[in-house]
C-alpha positions in Angstrom: -17.4 -8.2 -42.0 -14.6 -6.2 -40.0 -13.0 -8.1 -36.8 -10.8 -6.1 -34.6 -7.5 -7.8 -33.3 -5.1 -6.2 -30.7 -4.7 -3.7 -29.0 -1.1 -3.9 -30.4 1.4 -2.0 -28.4 4.1 0.0 -29.4 7.8 -2.2 -28.7 11.1 -1.0 -28.4 13.1 -4.0 -29.1 16.1 -4.7 -27.2 18.6 -7.6 -27.4 21.3 -6.7 -25.2 22.7 -10.3 -23.3 24.8 -10.2 -21.9 25.0 -6.7 -21.8 22.9 -4.1 -20.0 21.5 -0.5 -21.6 22.9 2.7 -21.3 22.1 5.0 -18.2 20.2 7.2 -19.9 17.9 4.2 -20.3 18.0 2.9 -17.2 17.3 6.1 -15.4 14.2 6.5 -17.7 12.9 3.3 -16.5 14.0 3.2 -13.0 13.0 6.7 -12.0 12.0 7.1 -8.1 10.3 10.5 -9.0 7.6 8.2 -10.8 5.1 6.2 -9.1 6.3 2.5 -10.2 5.7 -1.1 -9.7 8.3 -3.6 -9.8 7.2 -7.1 -10.6 10.0 -9.9 -10.3 9.7 -13.6 -11.7 12.1 -16.8 -11.9 15.4 -15.6 -13.4 18.6 -17.4 -12.5 20.7 -14.3 -13.1 18.7 -12.1 -10.5 19.6 -11.8 -7.0 16.8 -11.7 -4.8 18.2 -9.6 -2.2 19.4 -6.9 -4.5 16.3 -6.7 -5.9 14.7 -5.8 -2.9 17.1 -3.3 -1.9 16.4 -1.8 -5.4 12.6 -1.6 -4.6 13.6 0.3 -1.5 16.1 2.6 -3.1 13.2 3.5 -5.9 10.5 3.5 -3.2 8.4 1.1 -5.2 6.4 -1.8 -4.1 7.8 -5.2 -5.1 5.7 -8.2 -6.3 8.0 -11.2 -6.1 6.8 -14.7 -7.6 8.0 -17.6 -5.1 9.9 -18.6 -7.3 12.3 -15.7 -7.6 13.6 -15.9 -3.9 12.9 -12.7 -2.6 13.5 -12.3 1.0 11.0 -10.0 3.5 12.1 -6.4 3.0 10.0 -3.1 3.8 9.0 -2.5 0.1 8.4 -6.5 -0.7 4.5 -7.1 -0.7 3.9 -10.1 1.6 0.9 -10.9 -0.5 0.8 -9.2 -3.5 -2.2 -10.6 -5.5 -4.5 -10.0 -2.5 -3.4 -6.2 -2.1 -4.3 -6.0 -6.0 -7.8 -7.5 -5.1 -8.0 -4.8 -2.0 -7.4 -1.9 -4.6 -8.7 -2.5 -7.8 -8.7 0.5 -9.2 -4.9 1.6 -7.8 -2.4 2.2 -11.1 1.4 3.3 -11.3 2.8 5.6 -13.7 5.7 2.6 -15.0 5.7 -1.0 -14.5 8.8 -2.9 -14.8 9.0 -6.6 -14.9 12.1 -8.5 -14.2 12.4 -12.2 -15.0 9.5 -14.5 -16.0 6.0 -14.2 -15.7 4.8 -14.2 -12.2 2.6 -17.2 -11.5 -0.3 -15.3 -10.6 -3.1 -14.8 -12.5 -4.2 -12.0 -10.8 -0.8 -9.8 -11.2 -0.7 -10.7 -15.0 -4.0 -9.9 -15.7 -3.8 -6.7 -14.0 -0.5 -5.8 -15.9 -2.4 -6.5 -19.2 -4.7 -4.0 -17.9 -2.4 -1.4 -17.0 -0.5 -1.7 -20.6 -3.9 -1.8 -22.1 -4.7 1.7 -20.3 -1.3 3.0 -21.6 0.9 2.6 -18.7 4.3 2.4 -19.8 5.7 -1.2 -19.2 9.3 -2.7 -19.7 9.8 -6.5 -19.5 13.3 -7.5 -18.6 14.6 -11.2 -18.9 17.5 -12.8 -18.4 17.3 -15.6 -20.9 17.8 -15.6 -24.7 14.3 -15.3 -25.5 11.3 -13.1 -23.3 8.0 -14.7 -23.0 5.1 -11.6 -23.6 2.4 -13.7 -25.2 0.1 -10.7 -24.6 2.2 -8.6 -26.0 1.7 -6.2 -23.4 5.4 -4.5 -22.9 6.2 -1.3 -24.3 10.2 -2.8 -24.1 10.8 -6.3 -24.3 14.4 -7.2 -23.6 16.8 -9.9 -23.3 19.8 -8.4 -20.8 22.0 -9.4 -17.9 19.3 -8.9 -15.2 21.7 -9.3 -12.4 24.2 -6.6 -14.0 21.2 -4.3 -14.8 20.0 -4.2 -11.3 23.5 -3.3 -9.7 23.4 -0.5 -12.5 20.1 0.6 -11.1 21.3 0.5 -7.8 24.2 2.6 -8.7 22.3 5.3 -10.3 19.4 5.5 -7.8 19.6 8.0 -4.9 19.0 6.7 -1.3 15.6 7.2 -0.9 14.8 5.5 2.4 13.6 2.2 3.4 10.2 3.3 5.2 6.6 2.0 3.7 4.3 4.5 5.3 3.9 6.4 2.3 2.4 3.7 -0.2 -1.1 2.5 -0.1 -0.8 -0.5 -1.8 2.1 -1.6 1.2 -0.2 -0.6 3.4 -3.0 -2.3 2.4 -0.6 -5.6 2.2 0.5 -5.4 5.7 -3.1 -5.2 7.2 -3.7 -8.1 5.0 -0.6 -10.0 6.3 -1.8 -9.7 9.8 -5.6 -10.8 9.2 -4.2 -13.7 7.2 -1.9 -14.8 9.9 -4.5 -15.0 12.5 -6.8 -16.8 10.0 -4.2 -19.6 9.3 -3.4 -20.1 12.9 -7.4 -20.9 13.2 -7.2 -23.1 10.2 -3.8 -24.8 10.9 -5.3 -28.2 9.6 -6.2 -26.9 6.2 -4.4 -27.6 3.0 -3.1 -24.1 2.4 -2.1 -23.7 6.0 0.2 -27.1 5.9 1.8 -25.9 2.5 2.7 -22.5 4.2 4.2 -24.1 6.9 6.1 -26.6 5.1 7.9 -23.7 3.2 8.6 -21.9 6.0 10.1 -25.1 8.1 12.9 -25.4 5.3 16.2 -23.8 5.9 17.7 -21.6 3.3 20.0 -24.3 1.6 17.2 -26.8 1.3 14.7 -26.9 -1.6 11.0 -27.0 -2.7 9.6 -28.3 -5.7 5.9 -27.4 -6.4 3.6 -28.6 -8.5 2.3 -26.0 -10.9 -1.5 -26.2 -9.9 -3.0 -25.0 -7.0 0.4 -25.9 -4.5 2.2 -23.0 -6.1 -1.0 -20.7 -6.4 -1.3 -21.8 -2.6 2.3 -20.5 -1.9 2.1 -17.4 -4.0 -1.1 -16.1 -2.2 -0.8 -16.9 1.3 2.8 -18.0 1.9 4.2 -14.5 2.3 7.9 -13.6 2.4 10.9 -15.1 4.4 14.0 -13.4 5.7 16.0 -16.4 4.1 13.7 -18.2 1.9 14.8 -21.7 0.5 15.0 -22.3 -3.1 11.5 -23.1 -4.9 11.2 -24.7 -8.0 8.4 -25.8 -10.4 7.7 -26.6 -13.7 6.2 -24.1 -16.4 4.6 -24.2 -19.4 1.1 -25.6 -21.2 0.8 -28.6 -19.4 2.7 -27.6 -15.7 1.9 -30.7 -13.7 3.1 -33.3 -16.1 6.9 -34.4 -15.0 6.5 -33.0 -11.5 7.8 -35.9 -10.0 10.7 -36.6 -11.9 11.6 -32.9 -11.8 11.6 -33.4 -7.8 13.6 -36.5 -8.1 16.2 -35.2 -10.4 16.5 -32.0 -8.4 16.8 -34.3 -5.1 19.9 -36.5 -6.3 21.6 -33.6 -7.5 21.3 -31.7 -4.0 23.1 -32.7 -0.8 20.5 -31.0 1.3 16.8 -32.1 1.6 14.4 -31.8 -1.5 10.9 -31.2 -0.5 8.3 -32.1 -2.9 4.7 -30.1 -2.6 2.2 -31.6 -5.0 -1.3 -32.5 -5.2 -3.3 -35.6 -6.1 -3.7 -35.4 -9.8 -0.3 -34.3 -10.4 1.3 -36.9 -8.2 -1.0 -39.7 -10.6 0.9 -38.1 -13.5 4.2 -39.0 -12.0 3.6 -42.5 -10.8 5.5 -43.9 -13.5 8.5 -42.0 -12.2 8.0 -42.8 -8.8 8.2 -46.6 -10.0 10.9 -46.5 -12.4 13.5 -43.9 -11.1 15.7 -44.8 -7.5 14.3 -42.8 -4.9 16.6 -39.6 -3.4 18.4 -40.4 -0.1 17.1 -36.9 1.6 13.8 -36.1 -0.1 10.2 -35.5 1.5 6.7 -35.7 -0.5 4.0 -34.0 0.9 0.7 -35.3 -1.0 -2.3 -32.7 -0.9 -5.5 -34.1 -1.5 
């Protein structure tokens, strides 16, 4: 009996951290003449605003995880997951992922599907190791992602900041208008409350989010802000474990308000921390039932 394993994607390995690839390599992957998608996940070495500027230079739609802290911009998608659902057959010529994998399953599944169809995919991570369990990346590299973005900005020509020419961006803007009206009609819903909490926080404040439905509520429906607060979440096979303790640690280390957005099951997992550890002087817990 024959068993097919794969498909396998040929990979060009790189390990340059704390350096960056050469200019020829950067120009090959960050080429404004190609229709590209830029996907950004959590990465402490990245400046979200500069990544947005790079997307505008390239004329590429930017898919930003809420943990990436990317502000609103002309090429930054407000609701990338919903835009992909609206255009299931749309495909770029190249995909570049910066940082960790996004929380959105829809985005991750589309990336894997594009890789299987032969679309070149570079996954560049600022940490010592990258995470690509599906082995979908053509290039998976550990690099200084912040320096890489700066170098790519210096090499890319000024294309302009208009977004009218991109079908994905246009669909995203239509979705944002319709969704804003729907959230106003459902102001007391779980999703609307989660979105409003994020919007009410100042840029200096922090929001710890449970890695279950709450983080997906924000990723799917919250859109982007001009000056977003810092959003943090646990990642892993059991992402809800320790969420309460994580919030307590972040809140005690910060001078500004630290809010916690959590569901009832994740809150039950964190009751021991709430009982045994001291509570912060500036903390807020919003429990979604």
